[in-house]
C-alpha positions in Angstrom: -3.5 -15.1 16.5 -3.8 -18.2 14.4 -0.7 -18.9 12.2 -1.4 -19.6 8.7 0.7 -20.2 5.5 -0.2 -16.9 3.8 -1.5 -14.4 6.4 1.2 -12.4 8.1 -1.0 -9.8 9.7 -4.1 -7.6 9.2 -3.8 -3.9 9.7 -5.5 -0.5 9.5 -4.0 2.4 7.5 -4.4 5.3 10.1 -4.0 8.8 8.7 -3.1 11.3 11.4 -2.8 14.3 9.1 -4.7 14.6 5.8 -2.0 16.3 3.7 -3.9 16.1 0.5 -7.3 17.2 1.8 -9.0 14.1 0.2 -9.5 11.3 2.7 -9.5 13.0 6.1 -7.7 12.2 9.3 -8.8 8.7 10.5 -8.5 5.1 9.4 -8.6 5.3 5.6 -8.0 1.7 4.7 -7.7 -1.8 6.0 -5.2 -4.4 4.7 -3.7 -7.7 4.7 0.1 -8.4 4.6 1.0 -11.9 3.4 4.0 -14.0 4.4 5.7 -13.0 1.1 5.3 -9.3 2.0 2.5 -8.6 -0.5 0.0 -6.1 0.8 -3.6 -6.0 -0.2 -5.5 -3.0 0.8 -9.1 -1.9 0.8 -9.7 1.9 0.9 -12.9 2.8 2.7 -15.1 5.9 2.3 -16.8 7.6 -0.7 -14.6 6.0 -3.3 -13.6 2.5 -2.1 -11.0 0.7 -4.0 -8.7 -2.3 -3.6 -4.9 -2.1 -4.2 -2.1 -4.6 -4.2 1.4 -3.5 -3.3 4.7 -5.4 -3.3 5.5 -4.5 0.4 4.5 -2.4 3.3 7.4 -0.2 2.6 6.0 0.5 -1.0 2.6 1.2 0.6 4.1 3.7 3.0 6.3 5.4 0.3 3.1 6.2 -1.6 0.5 6.7 1.2 2.5 7.4 4.3 3.1 11.1 3.6 6.3 11.3 5.6 4.7 9.8 8.8 1.3 11.4 8.6 -0.1 8.0 8.0 1.0 4.7 9.8 0.2 1.0 9.6 -1.5 -0.2 12.8 -1.6 -4.0 13.4 -5.1 -5.1 14.3 -5.6 -7.5 17.2 -8.9 -8.8 18.4 -11.4 -8.5 19.7 -12.2 -5.3 17.9 -15.0 -3.0 19.2 -18.4 -4.5 18.1 -19.4 -1.3 16.2 -16.2 -1.5 14.1 -16.5 -5.2 13.2 -18.9 -4.9 10.3 -16.9 -2.2 8.6 -13.6 -4.2 9.0 -15.3 -7.5 7.9 -16.7 -5.9 4.8 -13.3 -4.4 3.8 -11.6 -7.8 4.3 -14.5 -9.7 2.5 -13.9 -7.4 -0.6 -10.0 -8.0 -0.3 -10.6 -11.7 -0.3 -13.1 -11.5 -3.2 -10.5 -9.6 -5.2 -7.9 -12.1 -4.4 -10.3 -14.8 -5.6 -10.9 -13.0 -8.8 -7.1 -12.6 -9.3 -6.7 -16.4 -8.7 -9.3 -17.2 -11.4 -7.7 -14.6 -13.8 -4.3 -16.2 -13.3 -5.8 -19.6 -14.4 -7.5 -18.0 -17.4 -4.3 -16.2 -18.4 -2.3 -19.3 -18.1 -4.9 -21.1 -20.2 -4.7 -18.4 -22.8 -0.9 -18.5 -22.9 -0.7 -22.3 -23.3 -3.7 -23.4 -25.2 -4.7 -22.8 -28.8 -7.7 -20.5 -29.6 -8.9 -17.0 -28.9 -8.0 -15.2 -25.7 -11.5 -14.0 -24.8 -14.3 -16.4 -24.5 
């Protein structure tokens, strides 16, 4: 694995037992853990969403369901039929991170420059 300044690992959130009856028993999300411990996760399925957590521990406190769900570190190469799904999930995660970066710039500008907050 290539070492970077920000990426600690990529992972799948694998649900062994669906205790809520909502997402099924399978991989329900893909995620990135950064070197500062932040987790950015993309839920897959009928209602996809992107979430940011402070740590893997926080993620599992909410979504682990007492061991019914685990984080599985992904290592390549992945099966060819899985690559498009995983690539799409991570593309959405990175797009979200880009939007967050741009919003940070805009919030900083709104806090430090005169004028209306919304453009």
